[in-house]
C-alpha positions as CSV (number, residue, x, y, z in Angstrom):
1,X,-8.7,-30.0,-5.5
2,X,-8.3,-26.9,-7.5
3,X,-5.6,-26.8,-10.1
4,X,-2.7,-24.4,-9.6
5,X,-2.8,-21.3,-11.7
6,X,0.3,-19.3,-12.7
7,X,0.8,-16.2,-10.5
8,X,0.8,-12.9,-12.2
9,X,1.9,-9.5,-10.9
10,X,-0.4,-7.6,-13.2
11,X,-3.4,-5.8,-11.8
12,X,-6.5,-8.0,-11.8
13,X,-9.2,-7.2,-14.3
14,X,-12.1,-5.2,-13.2
15,X,-14.7,-7.5,-11.8
16,X,-18.2,-8.0,-13.1
17,X,-20.2,-5.6,-11.0
18,X,-23.6,-7.0,-10.2
19,X,-26.7,-8.9,-11.4
20,X,-29.9,-7.2,-12.5
21,X,-31.6,-8.2,-9.3
22,X,-35.1,-9.6,-8.8
23,X,-38.3,-7.8,-9.9
24,X,-40.9,-6.9,-7.3
25,X,-42.7,-8.6,-5.5
26,X,-40.3,-11.5,-5.6
27,X,-37.6,-9.1,-4.4
28,X,-39.6,-8.3,-1.3
29,X,-40.1,-12.0,-0.4
30,X,-36.5,-12.8,-1.0
31,X,-35.3,-9.8,1.1
32,X,-37.7,-10.9,3.8
33,X,-36.2,-14.4,3.9
34,X,-32.7,-12.8,4.1
35,X,-33.7,-10.4,6.9
36,X,-35.4,-13.2,8.9
37,X,-32.4,-15.4,8.6
38,X,-30.1,-12.6,9.7
39,X,-32.4,-11.9,12.6
40,X,-32.5,-15.5,14.0
41,X,-28.8,-16.3,13.3
42,X,-27.5,-13.1,15.0
43,X,-30.0,-13.4,17.8
44,X,-29.0,-17.0,18.6
45,X,-25.4,-16.0,18.6
46,X,-25.8,-13.9,21.7
47,X,-29.2,-14.3,23.3
48,X,-28.1,-17.3,25.3
49,X,-25.5,-15.3,27.1
50,X,-28.0,-13.8,29.5
51,X,-29.6,-17.2,30.2
52,X,-26.4,-19.0,31.2
53,X,-26.8,-18.6,35.0
54,X,-30.4,-19.9,34.7
55,X,-29.5,-22.8,32.5
56,X,-26.5,-23.9,34.6
57,X,-28.7,-23.8,37.7
58,X,-31.6,-25.8,36.2
59,X,-29.4,-28.3,34.5
60,X,-27.2,-28.6,37.6
61,X,-23.9,-27.9,35.9
62,X,-21.0,-25.6,36.7
63,X,-21.2,-22.1,35.2
64,X,-17.7,-22.5,33.6
65,X,-19.1,-25.6,31.8
66,X,-22.2,-23.7,30.7
67,X,-20.0,-21.3,28.6
68,X,-19.9,-24.1,26.0
69,X,-23.5,-23.3,25.2
70,X,-22.2,-20.1,23.7
71,X,-18.7,-21.3,22.6
72,X,-20.2,-24.4,20.8
73,X,-22.3,-22.2,18.5
74,X,-19.6,-19.6,17.9
75,X,-16.9,-22.2,17.0
76,X,-19.3,-24.1,14.7
77,X,-20.1,-21.0,12.8
78,X,-16.5,-19.6,12.5
79,X,-14.9,-22.9,11.6
80,X,-17.4,-23.7,8.8
81,X,-18.1,-20.4,7.1
82,X,-15.5,-20.5,4.4
83,X,-15.8,-24.2,3.6
84,X,-19.6,-23.8,3.3
85,X,-19.1,-20.7,1.1
86,X,-17.1,-23.0,-1.3
87,X,-19.8,-25.6,-1.2
88,X,-22.5,-23.0,-1.9
89,X,-20.6,-21.9,-5.1
90,X,-20.8,-25.5,-6.3
91,X,-24.4,-26.5,-5.3
92,X,-26.1,-23.1,-5.7
93,X,-27.1,-20.4,-3.3
94,X,-30.8,-21.1,-3.0
95,X,-30.3,-24.8,-2.3
96,X,-27.6,-24.1,0.3
97,X,-29.7,-21.4,2.0
98,X,-32.8,-23.6,2.3
99,X,-30.7,-26.5,3.6
100,X,-29.0,-24.3,6.2
101,X,-32.4,-22.8,7.3
102,X,-33.9,-26.3,7.7
103,X,-31.0,-27.5,9.7
104,X,-31.1,-24.4,11.8
105,X,-34.8,-24.8,12.5
106,X,-34.5,-28.5,13.5
107,X,-31.5,-27.6,15.8
108,X,-33.5,-24.8,17.4
109,X,-36.3,-27.2,18.3
110,X,-33.7,-29.6,19.7
111,X,-32.2,-26.8,21.8
112,X,-35.6,-26.1,23.3
113,X,-36.2,-29.8,24.0
114,X,-32.7,-30.5,25.5
115,X,-32.7,-31.9,29.1
116,X,-29.0,-31.9,29.8
117,X,-25.8,-29.9,29.0
118,X,-24.4,-32.5,26.5
119,X,-27.5,-32.5,24.3
120,X,-27.9,-28.8,24.5
121,X,-24.3,-28.1,23.4
122,X,-24.6,-30.7,20.6
123,X,-27.8,-29.0,19.4
124,X,-26.1,-25.6,19.6
125,X,-23.2,-26.8,17.4
126,X,-25.8,-28.2,14.9
127,X,-27.6,-24.8,15.1
128,X,-24.3,-23.1,14.4
129,X,-23.7,-25.3,11.3
130,X,-27.1,-24.3,10.0
131,X,-26.5,-20.6,10.8
132,X,-23.1,-20.8,9.0
133,X,-24.8,-22.3,5.9
134,X,-27.0,-19.2,5.7
135,X,-24.5,-16.5,6.9
136,X,-21.9,-17.4,4.3
137,X,-24.5,-16.4,1.7
138,X,-25.8,-13.1,3.1
139,X,-23.2,-11.0,1.2
140,X,-23.6,-12.9,-2.0
141,X,-27.4,-13.1,-2.1
142,X,-27.8,-9.4,-1.6
143,X,-26.0,-8.8,-4.9
144,X,-28.5,-11.1,-6.7
145,X,-31.7,-9.9,-4.9
146,X,-31.3,-6.1,-5.4
147,X,-30.9,-4.2,-8.7
148,X,-27.9,-1.9,-8.8
149,X,-29.7,1.3,-7.9
150,X,-31.2,-0.4,-4.7
151,X,-28.1,-2.3,-3.7
152,X,-26.8,0.3,-1.2
153,X,-30.3,0.4,0.5
154,X,-30.3,-3.5,0.7
155,X,-26.8,-3.6,2.3
156,X,-27.8,-0.8,4.7
157,X,-30.9,-2.7,5.8
158,X,-28.9,-5.9,6.3
159,X,-26.2,-4.1,8.3
160,X,-28.8,-2.4,10.4
161,X,-30.4,-5.7,11.2
162,X,-27.1,-7.2,12.2
163,X,-26.3,-4.3,14.5
164,X,-29.7,-4.1,16.1
165,X,-30.0,-7.8,16.8
166,X,-26.4,-7.9,18.2
167,X,-27.4,-5.3,20.8
168,X,-31.0,-6.3,21.4
169,X,-30.2,-10.0,21.9
170,X,-29.3,-9.9,25.7
171,X,-32.2,-7.5,26.5
172,X,-34.7,-9.7,24.6
173,X,-33.3,-12.8,26.4
174,X,-33.8,-11.1,29.8
175,X,-37.4,-10.2,28.9
176,X,-38.2,-13.8,27.8
177,X,-36.6,-15.2,31.0
178,X,-38.8,-12.9,33.1
179,X,-42.0,-14.5,31.8
180,X,-41.1,-18.0,30.5
181,X,-38.6,-20.9,31.0
182,X,-35.2,-20.7,29.4
183,X,-36.2,-23.1,26.6
184,X,-38.2,-20.2,25.1
185,X,-35.2,-18.2,24.3
186,X,-34.7,-20.7,21.5
187,X,-38.3,-21.7,20.8
188,X,-39.6,-18.3,20.1
189,X,-37.5,-18.1,16.8
190,X,-39.2,-21.1,15.3
191,X,-42.1,-19.2,13.7
192,X,-39.6,-16.7,12.2
193,X,-37.7,-19.7,10.7
194,X,-40.9,-21.2,9.2
195,X,-41.8,-17.9,7.6
196,X,-38.2,-17.5,6.2
197,X,-38.5,-21.1,4.8
198,X,-41.6,-20.1,2.8
199,X,-40.1,-16.8,1.6
200,X,-36.9,-18.5,0.6
201,X,-38.8,-20.0,-2.3
202,X,-38.4,-16.6,-4.0
203,X,-34.6,-16.5,-3.7
204,X,-32.7,-16.2,-7.0
205,X,-31.2,-19.3,-8.5
206,X,-27.7,-17.9,-8.4
207,X,-25.3,-19.5,-10.8
208,X,-22.6,-21.7,-9.4
209,X,-19.1,-20.2,-9.7
210,X,-17.1,-23.1,-8.1
211,X,-15.2,-25.4,-10.4
212,X,-13.1,-28.5,-9.8
213,X,-13.0,-30.9,-6.9
214,X,-13.7,-29.7,-3.4
215,X,-10.5,-29.2,-1.4
216,X,-11.2,-31.4,1.7
217,X,-7.7,-30.9,3.2
218,X,-8.1,-27.1,3.1
219,X,-11.6,-27.5,4.7
220,X,-10.1,-29.5,7.6
221,X,-7.3,-27.1,8.0
222,X,-9.7,-24.2,8.1
223,X,-11.8,-25.9,10.7
224,X,-8.8,-26.6,12.9
225,X,-7.4,-23.1,12.5
226,X,-10.5,-21.2,13.6
227,X,-11.6,-23.8,16.3
228,X,-8.2,-23.8,17.9
229,X,-8.0,-20.0,17.6
230,X,-11.3,-19.4,19.4
231,X,-10.6,-21.9,22.1
232,X,-7.1,-20.5,22.6
233,X,-8.4,-16.9,22.8
234,X,-10.9,-18.1,25.5
235,X,-8.0,-19.8,27.4
236,X,-5.5,-16.9,27.3
237,X,-7.1,-15.1,30.3
238,X,-7.4,-18.1,32.5
239,X,-4.3,-20.1,31.5
240,X,-1.9,-17.9,29.5
241,X,0.6,-20.6,28.7
242,X,-2.0,-23.0,27.4
243,X,-3.8,-20.3,25.5
244,X,-0.7,-18.9,23.8
245,X,0.4,-22.5,22.8
246,X,-3.0,-23.0,21.2
247,X,-2.8,-19.7,19.4
248,X,0.7,-20.7,18.1
249,X,-0.8,-24.0,16.7
250,X,-3.7,-22.1,15.1
251,X,-1.2,-19.7,13.5
252,X,0.8,-22.6,12.1
253,X,-2.3,-24.2,10.7
254,X,-3.4,-20.9,9.2
255,X,0.0,-20.2,7.6
256,X,0.0,-23.6,6.0
257,X,-3.5,-23.2,4.8
258,X,-2.8,-19.8,3.2
259,X,0.4,-21.1,1.5
260,X,-1.6,-24.0,0.1
261,X,-4.4,-21.7,-1.1
262,X,-2.1,-19.1,-2.9
263,X,-1.5,-21.0,-6.1
264,X,-5.1,-22.3,-6.5
265,X,-7.5,-20.8,-9.0
266,X,-10.6,-20.8,-6.8
267,X,-9.3,-21.6,-3.4
268,X,-11.5,-22.6,-0.5
269,X,-9.9,-19.8,1.6
270,X,-10.4,-17.0,-1.0
271,X,-6.9,-15.4,-0.8
272,X,-7.3,-14.6,-4.5
273,X,-9.8,-11.9,-3.6
274,X,-7.2,-10.0,-1.7
275,X,-5.6,-9.1,-5.0
276,X,-8.4,-6.4,-5.3
277,X,-7.2,-3.4,-3.2
278,X,-10.7,-2.2,-2.5
279,X,-11.7,-5.6,-1.1
280,X,-8.5,-5.9,1.0
281,X,-8.8,-2.6,2.7
282,X,-12.5,-3.0,3.3
283,X,-11.9,-6.3,5.1
284,X,-9.2,-4.7,7.3
285,X,-11.2,-1.8,8.4
286,X,-14.3,-4.0,8.9
287,X,-12.3,-6.2,11.3
288,X,-11.0,-3.1,13.2
289,X,-14.4,-1.6,13.7
290,X,-16.2,-4.9,14.7
291,X,-13.4,-5.5,17.2
292,X,-14.0,-2.0,18.7
293,X,-17.8,-2.5,18.7
294,X,-17.6,-5.8,20.6
295,X,-15.1,-4.3,23.1
296,X,-17.6,-1.5,23.7
297,X,-20.6,-3.8,24.0
298,X,-18.8,-6.0,26.6
299,X,-16.6,-3.5,28.5
300,X,-19.0,-0.5,28.9
301,X,-21.6,-2.3,31.1
302,X,-18.8,-3.1,33.6
303,X,-17.4,0.4,33.3
304,X,-20.8,2.0,33.9
305,X,-21.8,-0.2,36.8
306,X,-18.4,-0.8,38.6
307,X,-16.6,2.4,37.9
308,X,-19.4,4.9,37.7
309,X,-22.0,3.2,39.9
310,X,-24.8,3.5,37.3
311,X,-27.7,1.0,38.1
312,X,-28.3,-1.9,35.8
313,X,-31.7,-0.7,34.6
314,X,-30.2,2.6,33.4
315,X,-27.3,0.8,31.8
316,X,-29.8,-1.1,29.7
317,X,-31.4,2.1,28.6
318,X,-28.1,3.6,27.6
319,X,-27.3,0.6,25.5
320,X,-30.6,1.1,23.6
321,X,-29.1,4.3,22.3
322,X,-26.4,2.7,20.2
323,X,-28.7,0.8,17.8
324,X,-31.0,3.9,17.6
325,X,-28.1,5.9,16.3
326,X,-27.3,3.2,13.7
327,X,-30.9,3.0,12.6
328,X,-31.3,6.8,12.3
329,X,-28.3,7.1,10.0
330,X,-28.8,4.0,7.9
331,X,-31.0,5.6,5.2
332,X,-28.8,8.7,4.8
333,X,-25.7,6.5,4.4
334,X,-27.4,4.5,1.7
335,X,-28.4,7.6,-0.2
336,X,-24.9,9.1,0.0
337,X,-23.4,5.9,-1.4
338,X,-24.4,6.8,-4.9
339,X,-22.5,10.1,-4.8
340,X,-19.4,9.8,-2.7
341,X,-16.4,7.4,-2.5
342,X,-16.7,4.5,-0.1
343,X,-13.4,5.4,1.6
344,X,-14.7,8.9,2.4
345,X,-18.0,7.8,3.8
346,X,-16.5,4.9,5.8
347,X,-13.8,7.2,7.1
348,X,-16.4,9.7,8.3
349,X,-18.4,6.9,10.0
350,X,-15.2,5.6,11.7
351,X,-14.3,9.1,12.8
352,X,-17.8,9.6,14.4
353,X,-17.4,6.2,16.1
354,X,-14.0,7.2,17.5
355,X,-15.4,10.6,18.8
356,X,-18.2,8.8,20.6
357,X,-15.9,6.2,22.2
358,X,-13.3,8.7,23.3
359,X,-16.0,10.9,24.7
360,X,-17.5,8.0,26.7
361,X,-14.2,7.3,28.5
362,X,-13.3,11.0,28.9
363,X,-16.4,12.1,30.8
364,X,-16.0,12.6,34.5
365,X,-17.8,10.2,36.9
366,X,-19.8,12.9,38.8
367,X,-22.0,14.2,35.9
368,X,-25.6,13.4,35.0
369,X,-26.4,10.2,33.1
370,X,-27.8,12.3,30.3
371,X,-24.3,13.3,29.3
372,X,-23.6,9.7,28.2
373,X,-26.6,9.6,25.9
374,X,-24.9,11.8,23.2
375,X,-21.6,9.9,22.9
376,X,-23.5,6.6,22.8
377,X,-25.7,7.9,20.0
378,X,-22.7,9.3,18.1
379,X,-20.8,6.1,18.4
380,X,-23.8,4.0,17.2
381,X,-24.4,6.5,14.4
382,X,-20.8,6.3,13.3
383,X,-20.8,2.5,13.4
384,X,-24.0,2.5,11.3
385,X,-22.8,5.1,8.9
386,X,-19.6,3.1,8.3
387,X,-21.2,-0.2,7.6
388,X,-23.1,0.5,4.4
389,X,-20.4,2.0,2.2
390,X,-17.7,-0.3,3.5
391,X,-19.8,-3.5,3.0
392,X,-20.9,-2.3,-0.5
393,X,-17.3,-1.7,-1.5
394,X,-16.3,-5.1,-0.2
395,X,-19.2,-6.9,-2.0
396,X,-18.9,-5.0,-5.3
397,X,-15.1,-5.2,-5.6
398,X,-15.0,-8.8,-6.6
399,X,-16.4,-10.8,-9.6
400,X,-20.1,-11.8,-9.4
401,X,-19.2,-15.5,-9.7
402,X,-17.1,-15.2,-6.5
403,X,-19.9,-13.5,-4.5
404,X,-20.3,-16.6,-2.4
405,X,-16.7,-16.5,-1.3
406,X,-17.0,-12.7,-0.8
407,X,-20.0,-13.1,1.4
408,X,-18.1,-15.8,3.4
409,X,-15.2,-13.5,4.0
410,X,-17.5,-10.6,5.0
411,X,-19.3,-12.8,7.7
412,X,-16.0,-14.3,8.8
413,X,-14.4,-10.9,9.3
414,X,-17.3,-9.7,11.4
415,X,-17.2,-12.8,13.7
416,X,-13.4,-12.7,13.8
417,X,-13.5,-9.1,14.9
418,X,-16.1,-9.8,17.6
419,X,-14.1,-12.8,18.8
420,X,-11.0,-10.8,19.1
421,X,-12.9,-8.0,20.9
422,X,-14.3,-10.5,23.5
423,X,-10.9,-11.9,24.1
424,X,-9.4,-8.4,24.6
425,X,-12.1,-7.7,27.3
426,X,-11.5,-10.9,29.1
427,X,-7.7,-10.3,29.1
428,X,-8.2,-6.8,30.4
429,X,-10.2,-8.0,33.4
430,X,-7.5,-10.5,34.3
431,X,-4.9,-7.6,34.2
432,X,-7.0,-5.2,36.3
433,X,-10.6,-5.8,37.3
434,X,-11.2,-2.1,38.2
435,X,-9.3,-0.2,35.5
436,X,-9.5,-3.0,32.9
437,X,-12.6,-1.6,31.1
438,X,-10.8,1.8,30.7
439,X,-7.7,0.2,29.3
440,X,-9.6,-1.9,26.7
441,X,-11.9,1.0,25.7
442,X,-8.7,3.0,25.1
443,X,-7.6,0.2,22.8
444,X,-10.9,0.2,21.1
445,X,-10.6,3.9,20.3
446,X,-7.1,3.3,18.9
447,X,-8.5,0.6,16.6
448,X,-11.2,2.9,15.2
449,X,-8.7,5.8,14.7
450,X,-6.6,3.2,12.8
451,X,-9.6,2.6,10.6
452,X,-10.0,6.3,10.0
453,X,-6.3,6.6,8.9
454,X,-6.7,3.6,6.5
455,X,-9.8,5.0,4.9
456,X,-7.9,8.4,4.6
457,X,-5.1,6.5,2.9
458,X,-7.6,4.8,0.5
459,X,-9.2,8.1,-0.4
460,X,-5.9,9.9,-1.0
461,X,-4.5,7.0,-3.1
462,X,-7.8,6.7,-5.1
463,X,-8.4,3.1,-4.0
464,X,-12.1,3.3,-4.9
465,X,-13.2,2.2,-8.3
466,X,-16.1,4.7,-8.4
467,X,-18.7,6.3,-6.1
468,X,-19.4,3.5,-3.6
């Protein structure tokens, strides 16, 4: 257990900025390992969604029970990200990454070989544990792989991969199911995992920043907090009383966990990092935008099909526009990062995203489909433009020795926002199946406008240490 440290009201010292990075060509191999692991972990988080009806039919289980194929993975990742970040700071990033990748690969094979729901859910939870072991390191490793002048580009590429895989997953799953059995939605990633395992040999031997005994009680409390939170969010729409009771339990566990972590020097739940204003505000706006993004990804298909009567095939084409916008803007965002404040660039990105979302829900129903292409492109472009400066500010605002914990918070924030967004969509459908998508999209636009205002506040108050 970490020893308590005296609290201080003084401003924390400026953190160590970055490492020197890896020389080429080792940097290219290490970056390849990182990108491949991002690809498979994000894909497997959502690619199974499209296959649930097929899997439930072939395994002869109820569709409601098949939801645990997705929930098992998500809960496993969310509940273990922060504890595994603390473990990584003690055992080293490279060892932790390769261990997680090996576990993920084995679990992926087990998913493809599963013959019943119980074994598949168990394999998915094991797969989530492996994904969590890698995902908690994404933010920290990028600081050790790229030299300072290439760091913005590295963060931009990672953010682009996360965004593209999040959107492409369901479409790719549908394409695989059209030509192969459902087992291949898991099996096709195995070669990517094997390549990543080889390339991971070039990862840097990042120094361990963790000291003291591992806080097992905090780890258990963290697991309970996030597991009960996600299960409770899923239950709110179907059984409000039960769902709200579980959310209350999760809140109580979380409060106790935070109070336990506050006096610790290197706490498992890194509340100490929130002393840095840049980090704190970057986490808040990241959660807001990822919540809005997930709401858009889940609510818009229903809005387009049920409210506007757009055929499914055309809806799929529309959703391909969002990642295109993110990819197109990624390199410009990375270049501008060296010249302008993170709060200014992130604020512009959030504003573009807000304009796109508001335009989508403001267009009349009796116009050509092509009018929806522009707002989708603008929303995706804004989301992509926002990610690089905000992620760079988040990662660079903390000490290098705490980069593991920083990366864990970054990944947890993204998944937390997406989980809240999914719950908001589910609740809106229970309130009104016809107008629910409109309501929740309005909420999404309000969240992004809030992100714009927070970034404006950061810019006016000068809460950026330098050009992002």
